[in-house]
N, C-alpha and C positions, 0 to 999 in steps of 0.2 A: 602492289607487288602481286604478280600472277603466280598461282601455284604451278609448279613445274618449270618455271623460268630458271635456266641454268646460269651460274656465274662463270667467271673465267676458268675456274678449276673444275667445272662440270658439276658442282654441288647445287642443290636446290636453294635458291635465294629465299623463297617463302619459308622453308623449314628453318633456315638460319635466322631469319627475321623473327619467327615465332619464339625461338629460344632467347633471343635478345630482348624482345618486348616483354616476355614473361619475367624478366629481371627488373622491370620498371620500379616496383615498390622498393627494391633493395638498392638500386643504383641511381635512380632519379632520371628525369626526362632528358637533361643535357647529355648524360652519359649514354643513354639509349640512342640519341641522335648521333653521337660520335661512333658508337659501335655499328649502327646501321650504315653510316658512311663508309665504314671499312668493307662492307659487302656491296658497295656501289649504289646504295639508296640515297637519292638526293636529299639535301636538308629540307627542301620544300615538302617532299613526300613524307619524310620522317616527322616533320612538324604536323602535317595533316593527320598522320596516324595517331600521334599523341592527342591531338584535338578530338578525334573520334573516340579514343579511349576514355576521355573525360566526359562524354555525353551523359547527362544525368537521367535520360529517359530514352525509350525507343523512338518517340517522336523527334526528340532532339538529334538522335543519331540519323534518323531518316532525313532530316533537313540537311545533314552533311553529306550523306552518300546517295540520297535519292529514295523516293517512296516506292519506286518500282523494283526495288531490290528483293530478290528471293529470300535473302537472310532476314530482312526487315519483316517480310510477311510471315516467315517461320517464327520469329520472336513474338510477333503480335498474336499469332495463333496459340503459341504456348501459354501466353498470359491469359488469353480467353479461356483456354482449357483449364487453367489453374483455378479460375473462378467457378467453372462448371463442376469441377471435381472437388472443390472445397479446400484447396491448399494455397490459395492466393496470399494468405497472411504469412506464409513461409517463403515466399518468392520475392526476391529483390533484384531488379535489373542492375547489372554492373558491366559496362562495356569493356572494362579493363581486364576481365578474366580471359586469359589467353590459353592457359594450360600448355606450356612450352613444347608440345608434341605436334608435329605437322601432319600426323595422320588423321587428325580430326577433320571432318568434312561438314560439320554443321554446328549446332548449338553446343557449347561446352558449359559446365557448371561446377561449382564448388559448394559444399555444405559446411556450415559452421554451427557451433552451439548457439542457442538463442541469446546467451549473454554476450557473445562476441569476444570472449576472453582467450580462446584457443585458436591455433592455426586451423586450417581446413581439416575437417574430420574425414571428408572424402571428396572426390572429384571425378568427373568423367565427361562424356559427351557422345556425339554421333560420329561414327567412323565407317563410312560406306565401303571403303576399299582395303581395310586393314587385312582381312583374311586373304585377299589376293596376294599379299606379300609372301604368305606362307603356302598357299594352295595353288598359285598360278592364276592365269586369266579366267579359268573356268570356275573359280571360287569367288565370284563377285556377289557377296551377301551383305546387304545393309545391316548395320549393327548399332547398338547403343550399349555402353557399358560404363563401369565405374570401378574405382578401387578405394578401399578403406585405409586409413592410417591407423595401424594397430596401436601404436604408442599414444596417439591422440585419443582414441576410444578408451584406452585404459585410464588415461589422465582424467577424462570426463567422468567415467564411472566412479573413480575414486573421489573426485570433487563432489559428486552428488550422493556419495555413500550408497551407491548401487552396485558395487563390485561384488559378484557372487563369491561365496566361500567354497573354494575347490579343495580344501584340505581333506585328506582321507580318500580322495577320488584318484584313481589311476587308470591307466589304459591296460586292459588285459590282452587285447588282440588288435592288430592292424591288418586289414585285408586289402590287398591290391590285386586288381585283375590285370593279367599280362597275356599278351598274344603275340605269336610270331608274326602275325600279319600287321 
């Protein structure tokens, strides 16, 4: 599925496919294949996508899509850097992380508590052209970002007895800068 490919309604097939594939854990592979068929993705292509999502390692994924892939090279570099910067113990490859938003243009990720008991605490990724949606063609700025799940953070802090005591604390002032420009 190529980014920017329009379906018969003029919608972006890739964007629709991302939303569908992101539901894999909830609805299962066969249901994903059925939904992809509704946007005219062949069963053969849908099964190949599912097979790629099951790849247990970057090397296994490379065997499926080719070693000359820019995506494979970016993933390998990320894992090399994780060793250099000392956080490789906290990094796990999972080809099934899709983040159902089609504006991502590179590696996407999700963060979980080390026990693996909660849903994702946060998630994000690379989105090189997101700002262009709001600022026009002149606003082509490569970006990386993420969002936290406030409810999950609260749950984690409570589980670990790390929740700060905010009693007796209040807000005296809120200052906002405004400009007519």
